[in-house]
NUDO-889382 format. One record per residue (C-alpha): residue number from 1; residue in three letters; x, y, z. Coordinates in Angstrom, 1 decimal. Layout:
% NUDO-889382
<site num="NUM" residuo="ALA" xx="X" yy="Y" zz="Z"/>
...
This chain:
% NUDO-889382
<site num="1" residuo="UNK" xx="9.9" yy="-3.2" zz="0.5"/>
<site num="2" residuo="UNK" xx="11.9" yy="-5.9" zz="-1.3"/>
<site num="3" residuo="UNK" xx="13.8" yy="-4.8" zz="-4.9"/>
<site num="4" residuo="UNK" xx="14.2" yy="-6.6" zz="-8.5"/>
<site num="5" residuo="UNK" xx="15.6" yy="-6.5" zz="-11.6"/>
<site num="6" residuo="UNK" xx="14.5" yy="-4.7" zz="-14.3"/>
<site num="7" residuo="UNK" xx="15.1" yy="-6.7" zz="-16.7"/>
<site num="8" residuo="UNK" xx="18.6" yy="-6.3" zz="-18.6"/>
<site num="9" residuo="UNK" xx="18.4" yy="-2.5" zz="-17.6"/>
<site num="10" residuo="UNK" xx="20.6" yy="-3.4" zz="-14.3"/>
<site num="11" residuo="UNK" xx="17.8" yy="-1.3" zz="-12.0"/>
<site num="12" residuo="UNK" xx="17.0" yy="-2.0" zz="-8.8"/>
<site num="13" residuo="UNK" xx="13.2" yy="-1.1" zz="-9.0"/>
<site num="14" residuo="UNK" xx="10.7" yy="-1.7" zz="-5.5"/>
<site num="15" residuo="UNK" xx="8.7" yy="-5.1" zz="-5.8"/>
<site num="16" residuo="UNK" xx="5.2" yy="-2.3" zz="-5.4"/>
<site num="17" residuo="UNK" xx="5.9" yy="0.8" zz="-7.6"/>
<site num="18" residuo="UNK" xx="4.1" yy="4.2" zz="-7.5"/>
<site num="19" residuo="UNK" xx="1.2" yy="4.4" zz="-10.7"/>
<site num="20" residuo="UNK" xx="1.1" yy="8.1" zz="-11.0"/>
<site num="21" residuo="UNK" xx="-2.4" yy="8.0" zz="-13.5"/>
<site num="22" residuo="UNK" xx="-4.6" yy="9.2" zz="-10.4"/>
<site num="23" residuo="UNK" xx="-1.8" yy="12.0" zz="-8.8"/>
<site num="24" residuo="UNK" xx="-2.8" yy="13.9" zz="-12.8"/>
<site num="25" residuo="UNK" xx="-6.3" yy="14.3" zz="-12.0"/>
<site num="26" residuo="UNK" xx="-7.6" yy="14.5" zz="-15.2"/>
<site num="27" residuo="UNK" xx="-10.3" yy="11.8" zz="-15.5"/>
<site num="28" residuo="UNK" xx="-10.1" yy="11.3" zz="-11.4"/>
<site num="29" residuo="UNK" xx="-12.6" yy="13.6" zz="-10.2"/>
<site num="30" residuo="UNK" xx="-10.7" yy="12.9" zz="-6.5"/>
<site num="31" residuo="UNK" xx="-7.9" yy="13.5" zz="-7.2"/>
<site num="32" residuo="UNK" xx="-6.1" yy="16.5" zz="-4.4"/>
<site num="33" residuo="UNK" xx="-2.8" yy="17.6" zz="-5.0"/>
<site num="34" residuo="UNK" xx="-1.6" yy="18.1" zz="-1.2"/>
<site num="35" residuo="UNK" xx="-3.2" yy="14.3" zz="-0.8"/>
<site num="36" residuo="UNK" xx="-1.1" yy="12.9" zz="-4.1"/>
<site num="37" residuo="UNK" xx="2.4" yy="14.9" zz="-2.3"/>
<site num="38" residuo="UNK" xx="1.7" yy="12.9" zz="0.9"/>
<site num="39" residuo="UNK" xx="1.0" yy="9.6" zz="-0.7"/>
<site num="40" residuo="UNK" xx="4.7" yy="10.4" zz="-2.8"/>
<site num="41" residuo="UNK" xx="6.4" yy="11.0" zz="-0.1"/>
<site num="42" residuo="UNK" xx="4.8" yy="7.8" zz="2.0"/>
<site num="43" residuo="UNK" xx="5.7" yy="5.9" zz="-0.9"/>
<site num="44" residuo="UNK" xx="9.7" yy="7.1" zz="-0.7"/>
<site num="45" residuo="UNK" xx="9.6" yy="6.7" zz="3.1"/>
<site num="46" residuo="UNK" xx="8.0" yy="2.9" zz="2.2"/>
<site num="47" residuo="UNK" xx="11.3" yy="2.6" zz="0.3"/>
<site num="48" residuo="UNK" xx="9.7" yy="2.5" zz="-3.1"/>
<site num="49" residuo="UNK" xx="11.9" yy="4.0" zz="-5.5"/>
<site num="50" residuo="UNK" xx="10.1" yy="3.3" zz="-8.8"/>
<site num="51" residuo="UNK" xx="7.8" yy="6.3" zz="-10.5"/>
<site num="52" residuo="UNK" xx="6.1" yy="5.2" zz="-13.4"/>
<site num="53" residuo="UNK" xx="4.0" yy="9.0" zz="-14.7"/>
<site num="54" residuo="UNK" xx="3.3" yy="9.9" zz="-18.3"/>
<site num="55" residuo="UNK" xx="3.0" yy="13.3" zz="-20.5"/>
<site num="56" residuo="UNK" xx="-0.4" yy="12.5" zz="-21.0"/>
<site num="57" residuo="UNK" xx="-1.1" yy="12.4" zz="-17.2"/>
<site num="58" residuo="UNK" xx="-2.8" yy="15.4" zz="-16.2"/>
<site num="59" residuo="UNK" xx="-1.5" yy="16.9" zz="-19.7"/>
<site num="60" residuo="UNK" xx="2.2" yy="16.6" zz="-17.5"/>
<site num="61" residuo="UNK" xx="0.5" yy="17.3" zz="-14.0"/>
<site num="62" residuo="UNK" xx="2.0" yy="14.2" zz="-12.9"/>
<site num="63" residuo="UNK" xx="5.1" yy="14.6" zz="-14.2"/>
<site num="64" residuo="UNK" xx="6.0" yy="17.9" zz="-12.6"/>
<site num="65" residuo="UNK" xx="4.4" yy="16.3" zz="-9.5"/>
<site num="66" residuo="UNK" xx="7.1" yy="13.4" zz="-9.3"/>
<site num="67" residuo="UNK" xx="9.3" yy="16.9" zz="-10.3"/>
<site num="68" residuo="UNK" xx="9.4" yy="17.8" zz="-7.1"/>
<site num="69" residuo="UNK" xx="9.3" yy="14.3" zz="-5.1"/>
<site num="70" residuo="UNK" xx="12.9" yy="14.0" zz="-6.8"/>
<site num="71" residuo="UNK" xx="14.0" yy="17.3" zz="-5.3"/>
<site num="72" residuo="UNK" xx="13.1" yy="15.9" zz="-1.6"/>
<site num="73" residuo="UNK" xx="14.4" yy="12.4" zz="-2.5"/>
<site num="74" residuo="UNK" xx="17.2" yy="11.3" zz="-4.3"/>
<site num="75" residuo="UNK" xx="17.7" yy="8.1" zz="-6.4"/>
<site num="76" residuo="UNK" xx="14.3" yy="7.5" zz="-7.6"/>
<site num="77" residuo="UNK" xx="13.6" yy="5.4" zz="-10.7"/>
<site num="78" residuo="UNK" xx="11.1" yy="7.2" zz="-13.2"/>
<site num="79" residuo="UNK" xx="9.5" yy="5.8" zz="-16.1"/>
<site num="80" residuo="UNK" xx="7.5" yy="7.9" zz="-18.5"/>
<site num="81" residuo="UNK" xx="5.6" yy="7.7" zz="-22.0"/>
<site num="82" residuo="UNK" xx="4.7" yy="9.3" zz="-25.0"/>
<site num="83" residuo="UNK" xx="1.1" yy="10.0" zz="-25.6"/>
<site num="84" residuo="UNK" xx="0.1" yy="9.2" zz="-29.2"/>
<site num="85" residuo="UNK" xx="-0.1" yy="12.2" zz="-31.7"/>
<site num="86" residuo="UNK" xx="-3.2" yy="11.7" zz="-32.7"/>
<site num="87" residuo="UNK" xx="-5.3" yy="10.9" zz="-29.4"/>
<site num="88" residuo="UNK" xx="-6.1" yy="7.1" zz="-29.3"/>
<site num="89" residuo="UNK" xx="-6.2" yy="5.0" zz="-27.2"/>
<site num="90" residuo="UNK" xx="-5.9" yy="2.5" zz="-27.4"/>
<site num="91" residuo="UNK" xx="-4.2" yy="1.8" zz="-30.8"/>
<site num="92" residuo="UNK" xx="-6.3" yy="0.8" zz="-33.9"/>
<site num="93" residuo="UNK" xx="-5.6" yy="-2.1" zz="-36.4"/>
<site num="94" residuo="UNK" xx="-4.7" yy="-0.2" zz="-39.7"/>
<site num="95" residuo="UNK" xx="-3.6" yy="3.1" zz="-38.1"/>
<site num="96" residuo="UNK" xx="0.2" yy="3.8" zz="-39.8"/>
<site num="97" residuo="UNK" xx="2.9" yy="4.9" zz="-37.2"/>
<site num="98" residuo="UNK" xx="2.8" yy="8.1" zz="-38.9"/>
<site num="99" residuo="UNK" xx="-0.1" yy="9.2" zz="-37.7"/>
<site num="100" residuo="UNK" xx="0.7" yy="8.0" zz="-34.2"/>
<site num="101" residuo="UNK" xx="4.5" yy="8.0" zz="-33.4"/>
<site num="102" residuo="UNK" xx="6.7" yy="9.9" zz="-36.1"/>
<site num="103" residuo="UNK" xx="10.1" yy="10.5" zz="-35.1"/>
<site num="104" residuo="UNK" xx="9.5" yy="13.7" zz="-34.4"/>
<site num="105" residuo="UNK" xx="7.2" yy="13.4" zz="-32.2"/>
<site num="106" residuo="UNK" xx="8.9" yy="11.0" zz="-30.1"/>
<site num="107" residuo="UNK" xx="11.6" yy="13.1" zz="-29.7"/>
<site num="108" residuo="UNK" xx="9.3" yy="16.5" zz="-29.0"/>
<site num="109" residuo="UNK" xx="7.5" yy="14.5" zz="-26.0"/>
<site num="110" residuo="UNK" xx="10.2" yy="12.8" zz="-24.7"/>
<site num="111" residuo="UNK" xx="12.0" yy="17.0" zz="-24.4"/>
<site num="112" residuo="UNK" xx="8.5" yy="18.2" zz="-23.4"/>
<site num="113" residuo="UNK" xx="8.5" yy="15.1" zz="-20.2"/>
<site num="114" residuo="UNK" xx="12.4" yy="15.9" zz="-19.0"/>
<site num="115" residuo="UNK" xx="11.4" yy="19.7" zz="-18.9"/>
<site num="116" residuo="UNK" xx="8.0" yy="18.5" zz="-16.9"/>
<site num="117" residuo="UNK" xx="10.5" yy="16.1" zz="-14.6"/>
<site num="118" residuo="UNK" xx="13.1" yy="18.6" zz="-14.3"/>
<site num="119" residuo="UNK" xx="15.6" yy="16.0" zz="-16.1"/>
<site num="120" residuo="UNK" xx="18.6" yy="15.9" zz="-18.4"/>
<site num="121" residuo="UNK" xx="17.8" yy="12.2" zz="-18.8"/>
<site num="122" residuo="UNK" xx="14.8" yy="9.5" zz="-17.9"/>
<site num="123" residuo="UNK" xx="15.3" yy="6.4" zz="-17.1"/>
<site num="124" residuo="UNK" xx="13.0" yy="4.1" zz="-19.3"/>
<site num="125" residuo="UNK" xx="10.7" yy="6.3" zz="-21.7"/>
<site num="126" residuo="UNK" xx="7.9" yy="4.0" zz="-23.0"/>
<site num="127" residuo="UNK" xx="5.2" yy="3.9" zz="-26.0"/>
<site num="128" residuo="UNK" xx="1.8" yy="4.5" zz="-24.4"/>
<site num="129" residuo="UNK" xx="0.1" yy="2.5" zz="-26.6"/>
<site num="130" residuo="UNK" xx="1.6" yy="0.0" zz="-29.6"/>
<site num="131" residuo="UNK" xx="0.2" yy="-1.9" zz="-32.4"/>
<site num="132" residuo="UNK" xx="1.8" yy="-5.4" zz="-33.5"/>
<site num="133" residuo="UNK" xx="2.3" yy="-3.8" zz="-37.2"/>
<site num="134" residuo="UNK" xx="4.9" yy="-1.8" zz="-36.6"/>
<site num="135" residuo="UNK" xx="7.0" yy="-3.9" zz="-35.3"/>
<site num="136" residuo="UNK" xx="9.2" yy="-3.6" zz="-38.7"/>
<site num="137" residuo="UNK" xx="8.8" yy="0.3" zz="-39.0"/>
<site num="138" residuo="UNK" xx="11.5" yy="2.8" zz="-38.5"/>
<site num="139" residuo="UNK" xx="10.1" yy="5.6" zz="-36.8"/>
<site num="140" residuo="UNK" xx="10.2" yy="4.3" zz="-33.3"/>
<site num="141" residuo="UNK" xx="13.8" yy="2.7" zz="-33.5"/>
<site num="142" residuo="UNK" xx="15.3" yy="5.6" zz="-35.1"/>
<site num="143" residuo="UNK" xx="14.1" yy="7.4" zz="-31.8"/>
<site num="144" residuo="UNK" xx="15.3" yy="4.9" zz="-29.7"/>
<site num="145" residuo="UNK" xx="18.6" yy="4.9" zz="-31.5"/>
<site num="146" residuo="UNK" xx="18.7" yy="9.0" zz="-31.3"/>
<site num="147" residuo="UNK" xx="16.8" yy="9.4" zz="-28.2"/>
<site num="148" residuo="UNK" xx="19.5" yy="7.1" zz="-26.4"/>
<site num="149" residuo="UNK" xx="22.3" yy="8.7" zz="-28.5"/>
<site num="150" residuo="UNK" xx="21.7" yy="12.0" zz="-27.4"/>
<site num="151" residuo="UNK" xx="21.5" yy="11.4" zz="-23.4"/>
<site num="152" residuo="UNK" xx="17.7" yy="12.1" zz="-23.1"/>
<site num="153" residuo="UNK" xx="16.7" yy="8.4" zz="-22.1"/>
<site num="154" residuo="UNK" xx="18.4" yy="5.6" zz="-20.6"/>
<site num="155" residuo="UNK" xx="16.2" yy="3.0" zz="-21.1"/>
<site num="156" residuo="UNK" xx="13.0" yy="1.9" zz="-23.5"/>
<site num="157" residuo="UNK" xx="10.1" yy="0.0" zz="-23.0"/>
<site num="158" residuo="UNK" xx="5.9" yy="-0.1" zz="-24.3"/>
<site num="159" residuo="UNK" xx="2.8" yy="0.2" zz="-22.9"/>
<site num="160" residuo="UNK" xx="0.8" yy="-2.6" zz="-24.1"/>
<site num="161" residuo="UNK" xx="-3.0" yy="-2.0" zz="-24.9"/>
<site num="162" residuo="UNK" xx="-5.3" yy="-2.8" zz="-22.8"/>
<site num="163" residuo="UNK" xx="-5.7" yy="-7.1" zz="-22.6"/>
<site num="164" residuo="UNK" xx="-3.1" yy="-7.2" zz="-25.7"/>
<site num="165" residuo="UNK" xx="0.2" yy="-8.8" zz="-24.4"/>
<site num="166" residuo="UNK" xx="0.8" yy="-10.5" zz="-27.0"/>
<site num="167" residuo="UNK" xx="1.2" yy="-7.8" zz="-29.1"/>
<site num="168" residuo="UNK" xx="4.6" yy="-7.1" zz="-27.4"/>
<site num="169" residuo="UNK" xx="6.6" yy="-10.7" zz="-28.4"/>
<site num="170" residuo="UNK" xx="7.4" yy="-9.8" zz="-31.8"/>
<site num="171" residuo="UNK" xx="8.8" yy="-6.3" zz="-30.4"/>
<site num="172" residuo="UNK" xx="11.0" yy="-8.0" zz="-28.2"/>
<site num="173" residuo="UNK" xx="13.0" yy="-9.3" zz="-30.7"/>
<site num="174" residuo="UNK" xx="14.5" yy="-6.5" zz="-32.1"/>
<site num="175" residuo="UNK" xx="16.7" yy="-6.1" zz="-29.5"/>
<site num="176" residuo="UNK" xx="15.5" yy="-2.9" zz="-28.5"/>
<site num="177" residuo="UNK" xx="12.7" yy="-2.8" zz="-25.9"/>
<site num="178" residuo="UNK" xx="13.8" yy="-3.1" zz="-22.1"/>
<site num="179" residuo="UNK" xx="10.6" yy="-3.4" zz="-20.8"/>
<site num="180" residuo="UNK" xx="6.7" yy="-3.9" zz="-21.7"/>
<site num="181" residuo="UNK" xx="4.2" yy="-2.8" zz="-19.4"/>
<site num="182" residuo="UNK" xx="0.5" yy="-4.4" zz="-19.7"/>
<site num="183" residuo="UNK" xx="-2.5" yy="-5.6" zz="-17.3"/>
<site num="184" residuo="UNK" xx="-1.9" yy="-8.2" zz="-15.4"/>
<site num="185" residuo="UNK" xx="-4.0" yy="-9.4" zz="-12.5"/>
<site num="186" residuo="UNK" xx="-5.9" yy="-12.1" zz="-11.7"/>
<site num="187" residuo="UNK" xx="-9.1" yy="-11.8" zz="-13.7"/>
<site num="188" residuo="UNK" xx="-6.9" yy="-11.1" zz="-16.8"/>
<site num="189" residuo="UNK" xx="-4.5" yy="-13.4" zz="-16.4"/>
<site num="190" residuo="UNK" xx="-3.2" yy="-13.3" zz="-20.2"/>
<site num="191" residuo="UNK" xx="0.4" yy="-12.2" zz="-20.4"/>
<site num="192" residuo="UNK" xx="1.0" yy="-15.8" zz="-18.1"/>
<site num="193" residuo="UNK" xx="0.1" yy="-17.2" zz="-21.9"/>
<site num="194" residuo="UNK" xx="2.6" yy="-16.5" zz="-24.1"/>
<site num="195" residuo="UNK" xx="4.4" yy="-13.0" zz="-23.2"/>
<site num="196" residuo="UNK" xx="5.2" yy="-13.9" zz="-19.2"/>
<site num="197" residuo="UNK" xx="7.5" yy="-16.6" zz="-20.4"/>
<site num="198" residuo="UNK" xx="9.5" yy="-14.6" zz="-23.0"/>
<site num="199" residuo="UNK" xx="10.2" yy="-12.1" zz="-20.6"/>
<site num="200" residuo="UNK" xx="11.6" yy="-14.2" zz="-18.5"/>
<site num="201" residuo="UNK" xx="13.6" yy="-16.0" zz="-21.3"/>
<site num="202" residuo="UNK" xx="14.8" yy="-12.8" zz="-23.0"/>
<site num="203" residuo="UNK" xx="15.8" yy="-10.8" zz="-19.3"/>
<site num="204" residuo="UNK" xx="13.4" yy="-8.0" zz="-20.6"/>
<site num="205" residuo="UNK" xx="12.0" yy="-6.1" zz="-17.3"/>
<site num="206" residuo="UNK" xx="7.9" yy="-6.9" zz="-17.1"/>
<site num="207" residuo="UNK" xx="6.0" yy="-4.0" zz="-15.3"/>
<site num="208" residuo="UNK" xx="2.4" yy="-5.5" zz="-14.7"/>
<site num="209" residuo="UNK" xx="-0.5" yy="-2.0" zz="-14.1"/>
<site num="210" residuo="UNK" xx="-3.7" yy="-2.5" zz="-13.4"/>
<site num="211" residuo="UNK" xx="-3.1" yy="-5.3" zz="-10.3"/>
<site num="212" residuo="UNK" xx="-6.5" yy="-4.2" zz="-8.9"/>
<site num="213" residuo="UNK" xx="-8.6" yy="-3.6" zz="-11.8"/>
<site num="214" residuo="UNK" xx="-9.8" yy="-0.4" zz="-11.7"/>
<site num="215" residuo="UNK" xx="-10.3" yy="-1.1" zz="-7.4"/>
<site num="216" residuo="UNK" xx="-12.1" yy="-4.8" zz="-7.8"/>
<site num="217" residuo="UNK" xx="-9.8" yy="-6.5" zz="-6.5"/>
<site num="218" residuo="UNK" xx="-9.1" yy="-4.0" zz="-4.3"/>
<site num="219" residuo="UNK" xx="-12.3" yy="-4.8" zz="-2.5"/>
<site num="220" residuo="UNK" xx="-13.4" yy="-1.6" zz="-3.0"/>
<site num="221" residuo="UNK" xx="-17.1" yy="-2.1" zz="-5.5"/>
<site num="222" residuo="UNK" xx="-20.0" yy="-3.0" zz="-3.5"/>
<site num="223" residuo="UNK" xx="-22.9" yy="-2.5" zz="-5.1"/>
<site num="224" residuo="UNK" xx="-24.3" yy="0.9" zz="-4.2"/>
<site num="225" residuo="UNK" xx="-20.8" yy="2.7" zz="-5.0"/>
<site num="226" residuo="UNK" xx="-21.0" yy="5.9" zz="-6.6"/>
<site num="227" residuo="UNK" xx="-18.5" yy="8.3" zz="-8.4"/>
<site num="228" residuo="UNK" xx="-18.3" yy="11.7" zz="-9.0"/>
<site num="229" residuo="UNK" xx="-18.8" yy="13.5" zz="-12.6"/>
<site num="230" residuo="UNK" xx="-16.3" yy="12.9" zz="-14.8"/>
<site num="231" residuo="UNK" xx="-14.6" yy="10.0" zz="-13.0"/>
<site num="232" residuo="UNK" xx="-13.8" yy="7.3" zz="-15.7"/>
<site num="233" residuo="UNK" xx="-15.6" yy="4.6" zz="-13.4"/>
<site num="234" residuo="UNK" xx="-18.4" yy="5.5" zz="-13.6"/>
<site num="235" residuo="UNK" xx="-17.9" yy="4.2" zz="-17.7"/>
<site num="236" residuo="UNK" xx="-15.8" yy="1.2" zz="-16.2"/>
<site num="237" residuo="UNK" xx="-18.4" yy="-0.4" zz="-13.9"/>
<site num="238" residuo="UNK" xx="-21.6" yy="0.4" zz="-15.7"/>
<site num="239" residuo="UNK" xx="-24.8" yy="-1.2" zz="-15.7"/>
<site num="240" residuo="UNK" xx="-24.8" yy="-5.0" zz="-14.5"/>
<site num="241" residuo="UNK" xx="-20.6" yy="-4.6" zz="-14.0"/>
<site num="242" residuo="UNK" xx="-21.1" yy="-3.8" zz="-10.4"/>
<site num="243" residuo="UNK" xx="-22.8" yy="-7.4" zz="-9.5"/>
<site num="244" residuo="UNK" xx="-20.2" yy="-9.4" zz="-11.5"/>
<site num="245" residuo="UNK" xx="-17.8" yy="-7.6" zz="-9.4"/>
<site num="246" residuo="UNK" xx="-19.1" yy="-8.2" zz="-6.0"/>
<site num="247" residuo="UNK" xx="-20.0" yy="-11.8" zz="-6.7"/>
<site num="248" residuo="UNK" xx="-16.5" yy="-13.1" zz="-8.0"/>
<site num="249" residuo="UNK" xx="-14.8" yy="-10.8" zz="-5.7"/>
<site num="250" residuo="UNK" xx="-16.9" yy="-12.8" zz="-2.7"/>
<site num="251" residuo="UNK" xx="-15.8" yy="-16.0" zz="-3.8"/>
<site num="252" residuo="UNK" xx="-12.0" yy="-14.3" zz="-4.0"/>
<site num="253" residuo="UNK" xx="-12.0" yy="-13.1" zz="-0.3"/>
<site num="254" residuo="UNK" xx="-13.4" yy="-16.9" zz="0.1"/>
<site num="255" residuo="UNK" xx="-10.3" yy="-18.4" zz="-1.2"/>
<site num="256" residuo="UNK" xx="-7.5" yy="-16.6" zz="0.6"/>
<site num="257" residuo="UNK" xx="-8.6" yy="-16.3" zz="3.8"/>
<site num="258" residuo="UNK" xx="-6.1" yy="-17.8" zz="6.0"/>
<site num="259" residuo="UNK" xx="-3.5" yy="-16.8" zz="2.9"/>
<site num="260" residuo="UNK" xx="-4.1" yy="-12.5" zz="2.9"/>
<site num="261" residuo="UNK" xx="-5.4" yy="-10.3" zz="5.3"/>
<site num="262" residuo="UNK" xx="-7.4" yy="-8.4" zz="2.1"/>
<site num="263" residuo="UNK" xx="-8.5" yy="-9.2" zz="-1.3"/>
<site num="264" residuo="UNK" xx="-5.7" yy="-6.1" zz="-2.5"/>
<site num="265" residuo="UNK" xx="-3.5" yy="-8.0" zz="-0.5"/>
<site num="266" residuo="UNK" xx="-3.9" yy="-11.6" zz="-2.3"/>
<site num="267" residuo="UNK" xx="-4.1" yy="-9.1" zz="-5.9"/>
<site num="268" residuo="UNK" xx="-0.5" yy="-7.9" zz="-5.3"/>
<site num="269" residuo="UNK" xx="1.0" yy="-11.3" zz="-4.3"/>
<site num="270" residuo="UNK" xx="-0.6" yy="-12.9" zz="-7.3"/>
<site num="271" residuo="UNK" xx="1.6" yy="-10.9" zz="-9.1"/>
<site num="272" residuo="UNK" xx="4.3" yy="-10.6" zz="-7.5"/>
<site num="273" residuo="UNK" xx="4.7" yy="-14.5" zz="-7.3"/>
<site num="274" residuo="UNK" xx="5.3" yy="-15.1" zz="-11.2"/>
<site num="275" residuo="UNK" xx="9.3" yy="-15.0" zz="-11.0"/>
<site num="276" residuo="UNK" xx="9.7" yy="-12.8" zz="-14.5"/>
<site num="277" residuo="UNK" xx="7.9" yy="-9.5" zz="-12.9"/>
<site num="278" residuo="UNK" xx="9.8" yy="-6.1" zz="-11.9"/>
<site num="279" residuo="UNK" xx="7.2" yy="-4.6" zz="-10.3"/>
<site num="280" residuo="UNK" xx="3.3" yy="-4.0" zz="-9.8"/>
<site num="281" residuo="UNK" xx="2.6" yy="-0.6" zz="-10.1"/>
<site num="282" residuo="UNK" xx="-1.1" yy="0.4" zz="-8.7"/>
<site num="283" residuo="UNK" xx="-2.5" yy="3.9" zz="-9.2"/>
<site num="284" residuo="UNK" xx="-1.7" yy="5.3" zz="-5.4"/>
<site num="285" residuo="UNK" xx="-3.7" yy="8.6" zz="-3.9"/>
<site num="286" residuo="UNK" xx="-3.4" yy="7.9" zz="-0.3"/>
<site num="287" residuo="UNK" xx="-0.4" yy="7.8" zz="2.3"/>
<site num="288" residuo="UNK" xx="-3.1" yy="5.0" zz="3.3"/>
<site num="289" residuo="UNK" xx="-3.4" yy="3.3" zz="0.2"/>
<site num="290" residuo="UNK" xx="0.0" yy="3.5" zz="0.1"/>
<site num="291" residuo="UNK" xx="1.3" yy="1.6" zz="2.9"/>
<site num="292" residuo="UNK" xx="-1.1" yy="-1.0" zz="2.7"/>
<site num="293" residuo="UNK" xx="0.2" yy="-2.1" zz="-0.9"/>
<site num="294" residuo="UNK" xx="4.0" yy="-1.5" zz="-0.2"/>
<site num="295" residuo="UNK" xx="3.7" yy="-3.8" zz="3.3"/>
<site num="296" residuo="UNK" xx="2.2" yy="-6.6" zz="0.3"/>
<site num="297" residuo="UNK" xx="5.8" yy="-6.8" zz="-0.8"/>
<site num="298" residuo="UNK" xx="7.2" yy="-8.1" zz="2.8"/>
<site num="299" residuo="UNK" xx="5.0" yy="-10.5" zz="2.8"/>
<site num="300" residuo="UNK" xx="5.9" yy="-12.1" zz="-0.5"/>
<site num="301" residuo="UNK" xx="4.7" yy="-15.0" zz="-3.2"/>
<site num="302" residuo="UNK" xx="1.2" yy="-16.6" zz="-2.1"/>
<site num="303" residuo="UNK" xx="1.0" yy="-20.4" zz="-1.8"/>
<site num="304" residuo="UNK" xx="1.1" yy="-22.7" zz="-3.8"/>
<site num="305" residuo="UNK" xx="-2.3" yy="-23.7" zz="-3.2"/>
<site num="306" residuo="UNK" xx="-3.6" yy="-20.5" zz="-3.2"/>
<site num="307" residuo="UNK" xx="-2.5" yy="-19.5" zz="-6.3"/>
<site num="308" residuo="UNK" xx="-3.9" yy="-22.7" zz="-8.0"/>
<site num="309" residuo="UNK" xx="-7.5" yy="-22.1" zz="-6.9"/>
<site num="310" residuo="UNK" xx="-7.1" yy="-18.5" zz="-8.8"/>
<site num="311" residuo="UNK" xx="-6.1" yy="-19.3" zz="-11.5"/>
<site num="312" residuo="UNK" xx="-9.8" yy="-20.0" zz="-11.9"/>
<site num="313" residuo="UNK" xx="-11.4" yy="-16.9" zz="-11.4"/>
<site num="314" residuo="UNK" xx="-9.6" yy="-15.9" zz="-15.0"/>
<site num="315" residuo="UNK" xx="-11.9" yy="-13.4" zz="-16.7"/>
<site num="316" residuo="UNK" xx="-11.7" yy="-12.5" zz="-19.9"/>
<site num="317" residuo="UNK" xx="-13.4" yy="-9.5" zz="-20.2"/>
<site num="318" residuo="UNK" xx="-13.0" yy="-5.7" zz="-21.6"/>
<site num="319" residuo="UNK" xx="-14.9" yy="-3.0" zz="-19.7"/>
<site num="320" residuo="UNK" xx="-12.8" yy="-0.7" zz="-21.3"/>
<site num="321" residuo="UNK" xx="-14.8" yy="-1.1" zz="-24.5"/>
């Protein structure tokens, strides 16, 4: 496992981090705690030291599993998130910050997360949604100042709305944002347009979530695949979407032949090939997935020729809507 700086924070985070949404259980019908604990332990064994969770992941269940992991292993770096008070993902334009992230709510949620995580100070606290209309509002700024002064958070970041990386640009100018987390993968390459260059220039940590496009770029989606009742992927891959994904992934598989052992490996190495990248945080719910994902770090960036070819696979769409 290789490590990189999380921007100006100075934290050394593993290139492959552990995305802990799936182990929370909610919206993932096949999540099981025994498998989650095994995956978490395997992650540490593979050199993963960065774990990204949220208060909303299973109403704190994901955080509690990570708290138990911290009892078994030391020197882990933990990031969590404050959920929107109005329960709306993603944030909607025109909704005032007082309805989503009032000061008292940010503080209350941070304290709840600290109890779940059994920590006095969380390494990175993030807002779980964001609207560019809130840049100049004092609510979130005062919360960051207070939580840092009280020693409850070390650093602060934003988790940006689905497929909207440009909304973080103004917030970076505030000087309070230490990291940003956005969707970034072979299909959604939009962060390369403006946000990634800005993060590199300003030394802001960059966390890439959904590197596998909820499974398609892991090569896990077939025309006949089915998901359990209640699994959000029933919506994400509904209608004709499976066919669209399979056809595109087949073309990617042909492109990477000889450069990567699998589409999943290529997807992670694509993200790691950008110099502004801090950590890629795929969701991992089995120890087998952990081992294969961690190995992508050792393989290094993709060859320039393959990266150039993957640029042609940029695909503008939103399957969450």
